[in-house]
SEROLUM-451588 format. One record per residue: x, y, z of N, C-alpha, C in turn. Coordinates in steps of 0.2 Angstrom, whole numbers, plus 5000, padded with zeros to 4 digits. Atoms other than C-alpha are relative to their C-alpha. Layout:
BEGIN
XYZXYZXYZ...
//
This chain:
BEGIN
499450004995498149954940499749985007500250024993498049884957500649995004499550014996499149884972500049935002499950074998499849714975500249995008499850004993500649744992500250075002499949934997501249895003500650034996499449975003502749924992500050004992500050005008502349884973499350004997500650005004501049914960500249974993499950035006500849804945499650044995500449965005500349904929499849954995500250045006499349824915500650004995499550005005500549774901499950054995500149955005499749884889500250075002499949934997500150034900500750015001499349994998502050004902500350054996499749955004502550124888499950075004500149934997501750264899500550015006499649994995503050234912500750034998499449975002504450304901500150075003499749944997505450434910499750015007500349994994504450414926500649995006499450024996506050334934500450065002499649944999506850514934499750045005500349964995505650574947500149965007499950034993505850544966499449985003500650014997504050554971499449994995500650015004502350504964499450035003500749994998500550564966499649944998500550055002499350414967499350025001500749994999497550434964499649935000500250075000496550284969499350005003500750014998494750224973500049965007500150034993494350184991499449965000500650055001493250034986499849975006500350044993493149965004499650055004500449954996492350125010499249994999500750015001490450095012499650065003500449954998489350245013500550065002499649944998489950415020499650045005500249964995489750535034500250074999499849935001489750725032500550035006499649984994490550745050500349935002499750064998491850615055500550025006499449994996493150595069500649974997499550025004494750585059500649965004499450034997496350475063500450065003499649954996497350575076499650055004500449954996495850675083499449965002500650034997494350635094499450054999500549955001493350795088499749994993500350005006492150795074500250064995499849955005492650885058499649984994500350015006491850905041500449954996499650055003492350755030500550034995499549975005493150875017500650045004499549974996494250945031500549945003499650064997494950765034500249964994499850055005495750615024499649945001500450054998494350505030499849964993500250035006493950365017499350004999500850005001492050375020499850074997500249945004491750515007499549994995500550015005490350554995500349984994499750035006491550514981500749975003499450034997492850394988500649994996499450005004494350444979500650025005499549984996496050454988500650034996499449975003497650554984500649995005499450014996499350514991500750014996499349995003501150564988500449955003499650054998502350424989500750004997499350005003504250394986500149944995499850055005504750304970500649975001499450044999506050174974500349984993499850025006506150094957499549984995500550035005505250034941500449944997499850065003505549854935499549974995500550035005504649814919499350045001500749974998502749844924499950005007500050004992503149844943500350075002499849944997503250014952500149995007499850014992504149994969500050075003500149944996503650134981500049995007499950004993503850184999499550055003500449954996502850295012499349994998500750015003501150215007499649975006500550034995499650185018499349994996500650025004498450115006499949925001500150074999497549945008500249964994499950055005498149794998499449994995500550015005497149774982499650064998500349945001496749954981500050014992500049985007496250004963500350074999499849945002497350144956499750034994500349965005496550274945500550034995499449975004498150364940500650015004499449984997499950394943500350064997499749945003500750564941500750015004499449974996502450634945499950055005500149944995502550744960500550054999499549955001503250904956499850065004500249954995503251024971500050074997499949935003503751174960499350034997500649985002502051174953499550035005500449974994501351224970500350055004499649944996502651354976499650065001500449935000501551504972499349995004500650014997499951424979500149985007499850024993500751354995500450045004499649954996501651505001499850005007500349994994500551535016499649945002500350064998500151355020499749995007500350014994498951315034499749935000500350075000498451135040499549995005500650004996496951175051500249965007500050044993496651055066500649955000499550045000498050945060500750035002499449974998499351075065500249985007499850024993499251015083500049935001500050075000499150835079500549964996499650045004500450795066500649975003499450034997501850765078499849935003500350064998500750615084500049944994500150045005500650535067500549944999499550055000502250435067500049955005500050044995501950355083499349975002500750024999500050325082499849954995500350055005499250165075499350024999500750005001497550165067499649975005500450034995496150135079499449964996500550035004495050055065499450035000500649975000493750185066499650004993500350005007493450175047500049934997500050075003493549985045499249975002500750035000491849895042500049945005500050064996491449775056499449954998500650055001490449615053499450015005500549994995488749625060499949935004500050054995488449515075499349964998500650045001487149375073499649995006
//
């Protein structure tokens, strides 16, 4: 499976039967490989913050195991195409799995939810663009 663009994912034809009943869910959990991430750092300055945090306290792509997880809105399914919104994954990203998002599964474990350093930063997320701190830059000759 691979993300073709910012709104749709084309599933291998042999996996299409696995989409049965997925259209009845409003949101999906995508598990994907961060294949563009080279190496990792145990401390990073995450998007929206200029202080260092441990990599496991961030969503940094430069991780010891470069796997990403994202909840997206399911717009429609047409054949082997899954149309989605609210996505911030690079084009061409390899999807490892697609699962229905079921918030009721987390009700008991998320009652006293805390979001650490992000609590003071989340209001900036909608109006802030990435500063490319995790993009590999070509070496100068």
